[in-house]
C-alpha positions in Angstrom: 22.0 -10.8 5.2 22.4 -14.2 6.8 19.7 -15.9 8.6 21.4 -15.2 12.0 21.6 -11.5 11.1 17.9 -11.4 10.3 17.1 -13.0 13.5 19.2 -10.3 15.3 17.3 -7.5 13.4 14.0 -9.2 14.5 15.3 -9.4 18.1 16.1 -5.7 17.9 12.7 -4.9 16.8 11.3 -7.1 19.5 13.4 -5.2 22.2 11.9 -1.9 20.8 8.3 -3.3 20.8 8.1 -5.8 23.5 4.3 -6.0 23.3 4.4 -7.7 19.9 4.1 -11.5 20.2 5.5 -12.9 17.0 4.1 -16.0 15.4 6.6 -18.5 13.9 5.1 -17.7 10.5 5.8 -14.0 10.9 9.5 -14.7 11.9 10.0 -16.8 8.9 8.4 -14.1 6.6 10.6 -11.4 8.2 13.7 -13.6 7.7 12.8 -14.1 4.1 12.1 -10.4 3.4 15.3 -9.4 5.2 17.6 -11.8 3.4 18.0 -9.4 0.4 19.1 -6.5 2.5 22.4 -5.6 4.1 22.6 -6.1 7.9 24.1 -2.7 8.6 21.4 -0.9 6.6 18.7 -2.9 8.5 20.1 -1.9 11.8 19.9 1.8 10.7 16.4 1.2 9.6 15.5 -0.3 13.1 16.9 2.8 14.8 14.9 5.1 12.4 11.7 3.1 13.1 12.4 3.1 16.9 12.6 6.8 16.8 9.5 7.4 14.6 7.0 4.7 15.4 5.0 3.7 18.4 4.2 0.3 17.1 5.9 -2.7 15.5 6.3 -1.8 11.9 4.6 -3.5 9.0 6.9 -5.0 6.4 6.0 -2.0 4.1 7.1 0.5 6.8 10.4 -1.3 7.3 11.0 -1.5 3.6 10.3 2.2 3.3 12.9 2.9 6.0 15.6 0.6 4.4 14.9 1.0 0.8 16.9 4.3 0.1 20.0 2.7 1.5 19.4 -0.4 -0.7 19.0 1.7 -3.8 22.2 3.5 -2.8 24.1 0.2 -2.5 22.7 -0.8 -6.0 24.0 2.4 -7.5 27.4 1.9 -5.9 27.6 -1.6 -7.2 26.7 -0.6 -10.7 29.3 2.2 -10.7 31.9 -0.2 -9.6 30.9 -2.8 -12.2 31.0 0.0 -14.9 34.5 1.0 -13.7 35.7 -2.5 -14.3 34.3 -2.7 -17.8 36.6 -1.9 -20.8 35.4 1.1 -22.7 33.1 0.2 -25.6 34.3 1.1 -29.1 32.3 3.7 -30.9 31.2 2.8 -34.4 31.7 5.4 -37.3 28.0 5.6 -37.7 27.7 6.6 -33.9 30.5 9.0 -34.3 28.9 10.7 -37.5 25.5 10.8 -35.7 27.0 12.6 -32.6 28.8 15.1 -34.9 25.5 15.8 -36.7 23.7 16.5 -33.3 26.4 18.6 -32.1 26.3 20.6 -35.4 22.6 21.1 -35.1 22.8 22.1 -31.5 25.5 24.7 -32.4 23.3 26.1 -35.1 20.5 26.6 -32.6 22.6 28.2 -30.0 24.3 30.6 -32.6 21.2 31.9 -34.0 
């Protein structure tokens, strides 16, 4: 998220909770914390907090609201990265070990 987007998120929260007077240090801290997240995810988190909280959220509360979306994005990025990687060659040793494991499992199942 860019600095301007982080400021928009902070402004949205301030609209939801107008009684909160932010110090400059608080704004800077929120901007830093928000920088690692996606803007659209943060907007969804703001909406969730607006619907569930009476007061300006602590950072921990905000993080709790946005973190599941962040984790999902990381999983999607990892899947995309893996899809781009060429398949790894399996060594003869790994192939033999796999066959042995399958053989042992078949013995157990066929008892």
